[in-house]
N, CA, C and O atoms as a Tinker XYZ file with bonds, in Angstrom:
   280  protein
     1  N     49.142000   28.822000   -7.150000    73     2
     2  CA    49.526000   27.602000   -7.838000    64     1     3
     3  C     48.258000   26.903000   -8.336000    63     2     4     5
     4  O     47.264000   26.823000   -7.614000    81     3
     5  N     48.298000   26.408000   -9.545000    73     3     6
     6  CA    47.169000   25.702000  -10.140000    64     5     7
     7  C     47.056000   24.288000   -9.563000    63     6     8     9
     8  O     48.046000   23.707000   -9.118000    81     7
     9  N     45.840000   23.747000   -9.579000    73     7    10
    10  CA    45.618000   22.397000   -9.059000    64     9    11
    11  C     46.490000   21.375000   -9.781000    63    10    12    13
    12  O     47.026000   20.460000   -9.155000    81    11
    13  N     46.633000   21.528000  -11.092000    73    11    14
    14  CA    47.445000   20.585000  -11.863000    64    13    15
    15  C     48.891000   20.601000  -11.370000    63    14    16    17
    16  O     49.521000   19.552000  -11.240000    81    15
    17  N     49.408000   21.793000  -11.100000    73    15    18
    18  CA    50.784000   21.913000  -10.591000    64    17    19
    19  C     50.920000   21.272000   -9.219000    63    18    20    21
    20  O     51.937000   20.647000   -8.917000    81    19
    21  N     49.898000   21.428000   -8.391000    73    19    22
    22  CA    49.923000   20.825000   -7.060000    64    21    23
    23  C     49.938000   19.305000   -7.151000    63    22    24    25
    24  O     50.671000   18.633000   -6.425000    81    23
    25  N     49.122000   18.777000   -8.049000    73    23    26
    26  CA    49.039000   17.319000   -8.179000    64    25    27
    27  C     50.337000   16.717000   -8.688000    63    26    28    29
    28  O     50.627000   15.552000   -8.418000    81    27
    29  N     51.118000   17.495000   -9.419000    73    27    30
    30  CA    52.412000   17.004000   -9.881000    64    29    31
    31  C     53.397000   16.831000   -8.723000    63    30    32    33
    32  O     54.411000   16.147000   -8.868000    81    31
    33  N     53.102000   17.450000   -7.572000    73    31    34
    34  CA    53.976000   17.357000   -6.407000    64    33    35
    35  C     53.566000   16.251000   -5.439000    63    34    36    37
    36  O     54.201000   16.058000   -4.402000    81    35
    37  N     52.505000   15.530000   -5.783000    73    35    38
    38  CA    52.023000   14.434000   -4.944000    64    37    39
    39  C     52.984000   13.258000   -5.035000    63    38    40    41
    40  O     53.503000   12.942000   -6.106000    81    39
    41  N     53.211000   12.622000   -3.907000    73    39    42
    42  CA    54.028000   11.406000   -3.875000    64    41    43
    43  C     53.122000   10.253000   -3.464000    63    42    44    45
    44  O     52.293000   10.388000   -2.563000    81    43
    45  N     53.289000    9.130000   -4.129000    73    43    46
    46  CA    52.461000    7.970000   -3.823000    64    45    47
    47  C     53.251000    6.965000   -2.993000    63    46    48    49
    48  O     54.446000    6.754000   -3.198000    81    47
    49  N     52.546000    6.357000   -2.058000    73    47    50
    50  CA    53.093000    5.252000   -1.279000    64    49    51
    51  C     52.585000    3.983000   -1.952000    63    50    52    53
    52  O     51.396000    3.869000   -2.250000    81    51
    53  N     53.473000    3.042000   -2.189000    73    51    54
    54  CA    53.065000    1.796000   -2.847000    64    53    55
    55  C     53.228000    0.619000   -1.898000    63    54    56    57
    56  O     54.071000    0.629000   -1.001000    81    55
    57  N     52.407000   -0.386000   -2.118000    73    55    58
    58  CA    52.505000   -1.599000   -1.303000    64    57    59
    59  C     53.554000   -2.533000   -1.900000    63    58    60    61
    60  O     54.235000   -2.172000   -2.860000    81    59
    61  N     53.682000   -3.710000   -1.344000    73    59    62
    62  CA    54.704000   -4.666000   -1.773000    64    61    63
    63  C     54.542000   -5.087000   -3.232000    63    62    64    65
    64  O     55.515000   -5.475000   -3.879000    81    63
    65  N     53.303000   -5.010000   -3.754000    73    63    66
    66  CA    53.053000   -5.382000   -5.140000    64    65    67
    67  C     53.204000   -4.195000   -6.097000    63    66    68    69
    68  O     53.030000   -4.345000   -7.306000    81    67
    69  N     53.520000   -3.042000   -5.566000    73    67    70
    70  CA    53.679000   -1.852000   -6.395000    64    69    71
    71  C     52.399000   -1.083000   -6.660000    63    70    72    73
    72  O     52.378000   -0.171000   -7.486000    81    71
    73  N     51.329000   -1.446000   -5.961000    73    71    74
    74  CA    50.050000   -0.741000   -6.120000    64    73    75
    75  C     50.023000    0.500000   -5.230000    63    74    76    77
    76  O     50.448000    0.455000   -4.076000    81    75
    77  N     49.532000    1.580000   -5.763000    73    75    78
    78  CA    49.409000    2.798000   -4.971000    64    77    79
    79  C     48.441000    2.552000   -3.820000    63    78    80    81
    80  O     47.332000    2.058000   -4.025000    81    79
    81  N     48.862000    2.895000   -2.624000    73    79    82
    82  CA    48.013000    2.651000   -1.462000    64    81    83
    83  C     47.765000    3.907000   -0.627000    63    82    84    85
    84  O     46.876000    3.910000    0.225000    81    83
    85  N     48.524000    4.959000   -0.854000    73    83    86
    86  CA    48.348000    6.194000   -0.097000    64    85    87
    87  C     48.992000    7.345000   -0.865000    63    86    88    89
    88  O     49.718000    7.141000   -1.838000    81    87
    89  N     48.707000    8.547000   -0.402000    73    87    90
    90  CA    49.260000    9.745000   -1.015000    64    89    91
    91  C     49.984000   10.533000    0.065000    63    90    92    93
    92  O     49.520000   10.632000    1.201000    81    91
    93  N     51.111000   11.082000   -0.303000    73    91    94
    94  CA    51.875000   11.909000    0.621000    64    93    95
    95  C     52.021000   13.292000   -0.006000    63    94    96    97
    96  O     52.399000   13.426000   -1.170000    81    95
    97  N     51.713000   14.322000    0.794000    73    95    98
    98  CA    51.792000   15.698000    0.327000    64    97    99
    99  C     52.659000   16.510000    1.277000    63    98   100   101
   100  O     52.723000   16.220000    2.472000    81    99
   101  N     53.317000   17.515000    0.750000    73    99   102
   102  CA    53.998000   18.449000    1.640000    64   101   103
   103  C     52.928000   19.307000    2.297000    63   102   104   105
   104  O     51.806000   19.400000    1.797000    81   103
   105  N     53.266000   19.923000    3.398000    73   103   106
   106  CA    52.327000   20.790000    4.082000    64   105   107
   107  C     51.928000   21.957000    3.183000    63   106   108   109
   108  O     50.775000   22.386000    3.205000    81   107
   109  N     52.857000   22.467000    2.402000    73   107   110
   110  CA    52.569000   23.566000    1.477000    64   109   111
   111  C     51.505000   23.149000    0.462000    63   110   112   113
   112  O     50.556000   23.894000    0.220000    81   111
   113  N     51.654000   21.978000   -0.123000    73   111   114
   114  CA    50.689000   21.484000   -1.108000    64   113   115
   115  C     49.334000   21.248000   -0.437000    63   114   116   117
   116  O     48.299000   21.598000   -1.003000    81   115
   117  N     49.328000   20.669000    0.741000    73   115   118
   118  CA    48.087000   20.412000    1.478000    64   117   119
   119  C     47.326000   21.716000    1.717000    63   118   120   121
   120  O     46.117000   21.783000    1.495000    81   119
   121  N     48.032000   22.744000    2.168000    73   119   122
   122  CA    47.396000   24.032000    2.449000    64   121   123
   123  C     46.860000   24.673000    1.174000    63   122   124   125
   124  O     45.792000   25.285000    1.194000    81   123
   125  N     47.581000   24.542000    0.077000    73   123   126
   126  CA    47.108000   25.068000   -1.204000    64   125   127
   127  C     45.849000   24.327000   -1.661000    63   126   128   129
   128  O     44.906000   24.947000   -2.153000    81   127
   129  N     45.835000   23.011000   -1.502000    73   127   130
   130  CA    44.651000   22.233000   -1.875000    64   129   131
   131  C     43.445000   22.611000   -1.016000    63   130   132   133
   132  O     42.327000   22.707000   -1.522000    81   131
   133  N     43.668000   22.823000    0.273000    73   131   134
   134  CA    42.577000   23.250000    1.153000    64   133   135
   135  C     42.021000   24.596000    0.710000    63   134   136   137
   136  O     40.807000   24.800000    0.711000    81   135
   137  N     42.897000   25.503000    0.337000    73   135   138
   138  CA    42.462000   26.819000   -0.134000    64   137   139
   139  C     41.609000   26.679000   -1.395000    63   138   140   141
   140  O     40.569000   27.326000   -1.516000    81   139
   141  N     42.038000   25.850000   -2.314000    73   139   142
   142  CA    41.270000   25.622000   -3.542000    64   141   143
   143  C     39.895000   25.053000   -3.213000    63   142   144   145
   144  O     38.891000   25.501000   -3.767000    81   143
   145  N     39.839000   24.066000   -2.314000    73   143   146
   146  CA    38.560000   23.460000   -1.940000    64   145   147
   147  C     37.642000   24.470000   -1.250000    63   146   148   149
   148  O     36.438000   24.490000   -1.507000    81   147
   149  N     38.205000   25.306000   -0.376000    73   147   150
   150  CA    37.408000   26.331000    0.301000    64   149   151
   151  C     36.868000   27.347000   -0.706000    63   150   152   153
   152  O     35.723000   27.784000   -0.595000    81   151
   153  N     37.691000   27.720000   -1.686000    73   151   154
   154  CA    37.243000   28.661000   -2.722000    64   153   155
   155  C     36.104000   28.057000   -3.545000    63   154   156   157
   156  O     35.143000   28.751000   -3.878000    81   155
   157  N     36.207000   26.777000   -3.871000    73   155   158
   158  CA    35.140000   26.106000   -4.611000    64   157   159
   159  C     33.847000   26.052000   -3.795000    63   158   160   161
   160  O     32.752000   26.254000   -4.321000    81   159
   161  N     33.998000   25.780000   -2.514000    73   159   162
   162  CA    32.839000   25.738000   -1.624000    64   161   163
   163  C     32.183000   27.120000   -1.538000    63   162   164   165
   164  O     30.958000   27.231000   -1.582000    81   163
   165  N     32.993000   28.165000   -1.417000    73   163   166
   166  CA    32.468000   29.532000   -1.371000    64   165   167
   167  C     31.743000   29.875000   -2.673000    63   166   168   169
   168  O     30.669000   30.475000   -2.645000    81   167
   169  N     32.318000   29.502000   -3.795000    73   167   170
   170  CA    31.702000   29.779000   -5.091000    64   169   171
   171  C     30.340000   29.090000   -5.206000    63   170   172   173
   172  O     29.395000   29.662000   -5.749000    81   171
   173  N     30.245000   27.879000   -4.701000    73   171   174
   174  CA    28.973000   27.154000   -4.732000    64   173   175
   175  C     27.946000   27.846000   -3.844000    63   174   176   177
   176  O     26.777000   27.950000   -4.217000    81   175
   177  N     28.366000   28.319000   -2.675000    73   175   178
   178  CA    27.451000   29.046000   -1.781000    64   177   179
   179  C     26.931000   30.308000   -2.464000    63   178   180   181
   180  O     25.744000   30.623000   -2.374000    81   179
   181  N     27.819000   31.025000   -3.143000    73   179   182
   182  CA    27.426000   32.241000   -3.853000    64   181   183
   183  C     26.449000   31.898000   -4.972000    63   182   184   185
   184  O     25.446000   32.587000   -5.156000    81   183
   185  N     26.738000   30.838000   -5.718000    73   183   186
   186  CA    25.850000   30.425000   -6.803000    64   185   187
   187  C     24.454000   30.106000   -6.278000    63   186   188   189
   188  O     23.453000   30.526000   -6.859000    81   187
   189  N     24.396000   29.363000   -5.178000    73   187   190
   190  CA    23.097000   29.003000   -4.600000    64   189   191
   191  C     22.352000   30.230000   -4.088000    63   190   192   193
   192  O     21.137000   30.336000   -4.254000    81   191
   193  N     23.075000   31.152000   -3.466000    73   191   194
   194  CA    22.448000   32.373000   -2.967000    64   193   195
   195  C     21.854000   33.180000   -4.122000    63   194   196   197
   196  O     20.740000   33.694000   -4.022000    81   195
   197  N     22.600000   33.284000   -5.205000    73   195   198
   198  CA    22.097000   34.014000   -6.373000    64   197   199
   199  C     20.903000   33.294000   -6.997000    63   198   200   201
   200  O     19.929000   33.924000   -7.410000    81   199
   201  N     20.992000   31.977000   -7.056000    73   199   202
   202  CA    19.903000   31.190000   -7.619000    64   201   203
   203  C     18.624000   31.376000   -6.809000    63   202   204   205
   204  O     17.525000   31.404000   -7.363000    81   203
   205  N     18.780000   31.504000   -5.484000    73   203   206
   206  CA    17.631000   31.677000   -4.594000    64   205   207
   207  C     17.265000   33.145000   -4.394000    63   206   208   209
   208  O     16.410000   33.480000   -3.574000    81   207
   209  N     17.926000   34.009000   -5.156000    73   207   210
   210  CA    17.666000   35.448000   -5.124000    64   209   211
   211  C     17.828000   36.046000   -3.723000    63   210   212   213
   212  O     17.099000   36.964000   -3.345000    81   211
   213  N     18.779000   35.523000   -2.964000    73   211   214
   214  CA    19.069000   36.069000   -1.642000    64   213   215
   215  C     19.805000   37.394000   -1.800000    63   214   216   217
   216  O     20.596000   37.577000   -2.726000    81   215
   217  N     19.534000   38.298000   -0.890000    73   215   218
   218  CA    20.219000   39.587000   -0.948000    64   217   219
   219  C     21.412000   39.574000   -0.012000    63   218   220   221
   220  O     21.383000   38.986000    1.069000    81   219
   221  N     22.455000   40.238000   -0.461000    73   219   222
   222  CA    23.672000   40.329000    0.337000    64   221   223
   223  C     23.622000   41.595000    1.187000    63   222   224   225
   224  O     22.977000   42.579000    0.825000    81   223
   225  N     24.307000   41.549000    2.311000    73   223   226
   226  CA    24.446000   42.749000    3.126000    64   225   227
   227  C     25.926000   43.064000    3.250000    63   226   228   229
   228  O     26.755000   42.156000    3.179000    81   227
   229  N     26.272000   44.325000    3.431000    73   227   230
   230  CA    27.684000   44.688000    3.570000    64   229   231
   231  C     28.317000   44.014000    4.791000    63   230   232   233
   232  O     27.653000   43.782000    5.801000    81   231
   233  N     29.609000   43.707000    4.676000    73   231   234
   234  CA    30.355000   43.047000    5.745000    64   233   235
   235  C     30.268000   43.845000    7.037000    63   234   236   237
   236  O     30.113000   43.262000    8.110000    81   235
   237  N     30.365000   45.170000    6.954000    73   235   238
   238  CA    30.294000   46.007000    8.149000    64   237   239
   239  C     28.954000   45.823000    8.866000    63   238   240   241
   240  O     28.910000   45.766000   10.095000    81   239
   241  N     27.876000   45.732000    8.109000    73   239   242
   242  CA    26.551000   45.531000    8.693000    64   241   243
   243  C     26.456000   44.148000    9.338000    63   242   244   245
   244  O     25.914000   44.008000   10.435000    81   243
   245  N     26.980000   43.134000    8.664000    73   243   246
   246  CA    26.948000   41.774000    9.215000    64   245   247
   247  C     27.722000   41.700000   10.524000    63   246   248   249
   248  O     27.254000   41.106000   11.495000    81   247
   249  N     28.915000   42.309000   10.549000    73   247   250
   250  CA    29.718000   42.313000   11.779000    64   249   251
   251  C     28.961000   42.987000   12.916000    63   250   252   253
   252  O     28.952000   42.493000   14.043000    81   251
   253  N     28.324000   44.118000   12.615000    73   251   254
   254  CA    27.583000   44.846000   13.641000    64   253   255
   255  C     26.414000   44.007000   14.169000    63   254   256   257
   256  O     26.192000   43.937000   15.378000    81   255
   257  N     25.677000   43.377000   13.265000    73   255   258
   258  CA    24.533000   42.563000   13.667000    64   257   259
   259  C     24.948000   41.347000   14.490000    63   258   260   261
   260  O     24.221000   40.917000   15.385000    81   259
   261  N     26.119000   40.799000   14.180000    73   259   262
   262  CA    26.607000   39.620000   14.896000    64   261   263
   263  C     27.457000   39.971000   16.107000    63   262   264   265
   264  O     27.824000   39.095000   16.890000    81   263
   265  N     27.768000   41.247000   16.259000    73   263   266
   266  CA    28.609000   41.680000   17.383000    64   265   267
   267  C     30.053000   41.227000   17.238000    63   266   268   269
   268  O     30.714000   40.906000   18.226000    81   267
   269  N     30.540000   41.201000   15.998000    73   267   270
   270  CA    31.905000   40.749000   15.716000    64   269   271
   271  C     32.810000   41.953000   15.606000    63   270   272   273
   272  O     32.486000   42.931000   14.933000    81   271
   273  N     33.948000   41.874000   16.272000    73   271   274
   274  CA    34.974000   42.915000   16.122000    64   273   275
   275  C     36.204000   42.297000   15.491000    63   274   276   277
   276  O     36.865000   41.445000   16.084000    81   275
   277  N     36.498000   42.739000   14.285000    73   275   278
   278  CA    37.657000   42.202000   13.563000    64   277   279
   279  C     38.622000   43.315000   13.274000    63   278   280
   280  O     39.670000   43.083000   12.672000    81   279
């Protein structure tokens, strides 16, 4: 789902004067927004790594070095 589509599902809470005071989201929309934010954060990390000419290592090698079993 696109961010624009998600934002169309947002519900606003208004105060007595009719001013928006809070946002209400379904759990589905919240989880989709979190995924989008995490993807943006990952993309920024990748951009910075490339900018700094960091070398990547294969996931299998990283798991072995960290002692991770997935």
